[in-house]
C-alpha positions as CSV (number, residue, x, y, z in Angstrom):
1,V,74.1,149.0,141.1
2,E,71.6,151.6,139.6
3,A,68.9,150.3,141.9
4,A,71.2,151.0,144.9
5,F,71.7,154.6,143.8
6,K,67.9,155.1,143.4
7,A,67.4,153.7,146.9
8,L,69.6,156.6,148.2
9,G,67.4,159.1,146.2
10,L,70.0,159.7,143.5
11,A,69.9,158.9,139.8
12,L,72.8,156.9,138.6
13,R,73.6,159.5,135.9
14,D,73.6,162.3,138.5
15,A,76.0,160.4,140.7
16,L,78.3,159.8,137.8
17,A,78.0,163.4,136.6
18,G,78.9,164.8,140.1
19,A,81.7,162.4,140.7
20,R,85.2,163.5,140.2
21,L,87.1,160.6,138.9
22,G,90.9,160.6,139.1
23,P,93.3,158.6,136.9
24,V,92.2,154.9,136.6
25,A,94.7,152.4,137.9
26,V,94.6,148.6,137.8
27,P,94.3,147.4,141.4
28,A,97.1,145.3,142.7
29,D,94.6,142.6,143.6
30,Y,93.0,142.5,140.2
31,S,93.0,138.8,140.0
32,E,90.8,138.7,143.1
33,V,88.5,141.3,141.6
34,E,88.3,139.2,138.4
35,A,87.5,136.1,140.3
36,L,84.7,137.9,142.1
37,L,83.3,139.3,138.9
38,R,83.3,135.9,137.4
39,E,81.6,134.4,140.4
40,L,78.9,137.0,140.3
41,R,78.7,136.8,136.5
42,L,79.0,140.5,136.1
43,P,80.2,142.2,132.9
44,P,82.4,141.5,131.1
45,F,82.0,138.0,132.5
46,D,78.3,137.7,132.3
47,S,78.2,135.5,129.1
48,P,79.9,132.1,128.4
49,A,83.4,132.4,127.0
50,R,83.5,131.6,123.2
51,V,86.3,129.4,122.1
52,A,87.3,129.7,118.5
53,W,88.8,126.7,116.5
54,E,91.6,129.0,115.5
55,D,92.5,129.6,119.1
56,I,92.5,125.8,119.8
57,W,94.6,125.2,116.7
58,T,97.1,127.9,117.7
59,A,97.4,126.7,121.2
60,H,97.5,122.9,120.6
61,R,98.7,122.5,117.0
62,V,101.4,119.9,117.8
63,A,99.1,117.8,120.0
64,I,96.3,117.8,117.4
65,V,98.7,116.8,114.6
66,F,100.2,114.0,116.7
67,I,96.8,112.7,117.7
68,A,95.6,112.8,114.1
69,A,98.7,111.0,113.0
70,M,98.3,108.3,115.6
71,L,94.7,107.8,114.6
72,L,95.7,107.3,111.0
73,V,98.4,104.9,111.9
74,T,96.1,102.9,114.1
75,V,93.5,102.7,111.3
76,A,96.1,101.7,108.8
77,V,97.6,99.0,111.1
78,A,94.1,97.6,111.9
79,A,93.2,97.5,108.2
80,G,96.5,95.7,107.4
81,L,96.0,93.2,110.2
82,S,92.5,92.5,108.9
83,R,93.8,91.9,105.4
84,S,96.6,89.7,106.7
85,R,94.2,87.6,108.7
86,R,91.9,87.2,105.6
87,R,94.9,86.2,103.5
88,H,96.2,83.7,106.1
89,R,92.7,82.2,106.3
90,R,92.6,81.8,102.5
91,E,96.2,80.3,102.5
92,A,95.2,77.9,105.3
93,V,92.2,76.7,103.4
94,A,94.2,76.3,100.2
95,L,97.0,74.5,102.1
96,D,94.5,72.1,103.7
97,A,92.9,71.4,100.3
98,A,96.4,70.8,98.8
99,K,97.3,68.4,101.7
100,Q,94.0,66.6,101.2
101,A,94.7,66.2,97.5
102,V,98.2,64.8,98.2
103,D,96.8,62.4,100.7
104,D,94.1,61.3,98.3
105,E,96.7,60.8,95.5
106,R,99.0,58.8,97.9
107,R,96.1,56.5,98.8
108,R,95.2,56.1,95.2
109,L,98.8,55.3,94.2
110,R,99.2,52.8,97.1
111,G,96.0,51.1,96.0
112,I,97.3,50.8,92.4
113,L,100.7,49.6,93.5
114,G,99.2,47.1,95.8
115,A,96.8,45.8,93.1
116,V,99.6,45.1,90.7
117,R,102.2,44.3,93.4
118,A,104.7,46.7,91.8
119,G,108.0,47.2,93.5
120,T,109.0,50.9,93.8
121,W,112.6,52.2,94.1
122,E,114.2,55.6,94.7
123,W,117.9,55.9,94.0
124,N,120.2,58.8,95.1
125,V,122.5,58.8,92.2
126,Q,125.2,60.7,94.0
127,T,125.3,58.8,97.3
128,G,124.1,55.4,96.2
129,E,121.2,55.3,98.7
130,L,118.4,53.0,97.6
131,R,114.9,53.1,99.0
132,V,112.4,50.4,98.1
133,N,108.9,49.2,99.1
134,R,107.9,45.8,100.4
135,F,106.9,44.5,97.0
136,W,110.4,45.2,95.7
137,A,111.8,43.1,98.6
138,E,109.2,40.3,98.2
139,M,110.0,39.8,94.5
140,I,113.4,38.5,95.5
141,G,112.2,36.6,98.6
142,Y,112.7,39.0,101.5
143,R,110.7,41.0,103.9
144,L,111.5,44.7,103.7
145,E,112.8,44.8,107.3
146,E,115.2,42.0,106.5
147,L,117.0,44.1,103.9
148,G,117.6,46.9,106.3
149,A,119.5,49.9,104.9
150,I,120.4,49.2,101.3
151,D,122.2,50.9,98.5
152,I,122.7,50.5,94.8
153,D,125.1,47.6,95.4
154,T,122.2,45.6,96.9
155,F,120.7,45.8,93.4
156,R,123.9,45.3,91.5
157,S,124.9,42.2,93.5
158,R,121.7,40.4,92.6
159,L,121.7,41.1,88.9
160,H,122.2,38.2,86.5
161,P,125.7,38.4,85.2
162,E,124.5,38.3,81.6
163,D,122.2,41.3,82.2
164,A,124.5,43.5,84.2
165,D,126.3,45.3,81.3
166,R,123.1,46.0,79.4
167,V,121.4,47.3,82.5
168,W,124.2,49.7,83.4
169,R,124.6,50.9,79.8
170,A,120.9,51.8,79.8
171,L,121.2,53.5,83.2
172,E,124.2,55.6,82.1
173,A,122.6,56.6,78.8
174,H,119.6,57.9,80.6
175,L,121.7,59.8,83.2
176,R,123.7,61.4,80.3
177,G,120.4,62.5,78.8
178,E,120.7,60.3,75.8
179,S,117.3,58.6,76.5
180,P,114.1,59.9,77.9
181,R,113.9,57.1,80.5
182,Y,115.6,53.9,81.7
183,D,113.6,50.9,80.5
184,V,114.9,47.3,80.5
185,D,114.0,43.7,81.3
186,L,116.4,42.0,83.7
187,R,116.8,39.0,86.0
188,M,117.5,39.2,89.7
189,R,118.5,36.3,92.0
190,H,115.8,35.2,94.4
191,R,116.6,34.4,98.0
192,L,116.0,30.7,97.2
193,G,118.6,30.8,94.5
194,H,116.5,30.9,91.3
195,W,116.1,33.9,88.9
196,V,113.1,36.1,88.6
197,T,112.5,38.1,85.5
198,L,111.5,41.7,86.0
199,H,110.6,44.7,83.9
200,D,112.5,47.7,85.3
201,R,111.9,51.3,84.3
202,G,112.5,54.7,85.8
203,E,113.8,58.2,85.2
204,V,115.6,61.1,86.8
205,V,113.2,63.2,88.9
206,A,115.6,65.7,90.6
207,R,118.9,67.4,89.7
208,D,121.3,69.4,91.8
209,A,122.3,73.0,91.4
210,E,124.8,72.1,88.7
211,G,122.2,70.1,86.7
212,Q,123.6,66.7,87.6
213,P,121.2,63.8,88.3
214,L,120.3,63.6,92.0
215,W,117.4,61.2,92.3
216,M,115.9,58.5,90.1
217,C,112.6,56.8,90.7
218,G,111.2,53.7,89.1
219,L,109.2,50.4,89.2
220,H,109.8,46.7,89.2
221,L,107.1,44.5,87.6
222,D,107.3,40.8,87.8
223,I,107.0,39.5,84.3
224,G,108.4,35.9,84.9
């Protein structure tokens, strides 16, 4: 602007001194003037605008707090999921190891029972259900599948009459808690009609919510 006044042969200060300025009024189209000044980068728009953090905080406080909270929640959830995955992996490894140990123990037990040809039995004291293995059945001359579904009466009906009272007294004493285990020698009738002498022992392995005997487990060994 000063260069233009010099081109006309007037100094800028002389022009300003000789000018008679009236009252200053904001033009109605000030927005257009401001836009032009910004475009030409003339004062006071000749330097980049400075944005203060305080201004941003004041204008966008709610949004900033929300975003920060969401970031914290995201980080917390991610950390929790990571811990959960690690815990699940550890539990899975431990469960696999436990299953393997159980399988190994079952194989070992089957091997021992097979070697001594021990008959196993599981008796539901409350329902009478009886579960036996093939050696239990073979001791009295049957295949396991021939016996089908059996109960305590299957055992009772094959007991020697002279042994029955003694066997049941021993069973009842153990069920009442008067002896640590059931342990007797007895005779059972073989399919072919003769008697086989067995050592029978077992104990209560499970009780119901009232503390009453629920399951007994035991072994038959042929001692005849």
